[in-house]
C-alpha positions, 0 to 999 in steps of 0.5 A: 457509530463507534469511536476509535478503540485502543489496542487493549480494548480490542478483542482477539478477532479485532487484533487479528484483523488489524495485524492481517490488514497491516501486514497486507499493506506493508507487503503491498507497499514493499512490492510497489517501492521495490518495483519502482526502484528497479523500473526505468522512468520510461516504464512508469506512467507519470513521475515516479516520485508521485507513485512513491508518495501515493504508495503510502495511501492505504491499500488504494495507492499500491493497488492503483500503481499495480493496475495502472502505474506501470507501462506494459512492455 
């Protein structure tokens, strides 16, 4: 099992993957936080503060909110 690598130890493909996945995570989190700020509490399943905190869990948090956290109108 490989240990953690420093940025300087990554090859070009590895750096590209980190940048793409990091950008995707930030985009998902931005969408979720924007949606939560504009949605009324009655349109969210559970407390909004819990969804905000959950949005910081890589990929799983934002995707969980987008799939299950919003009440259908």
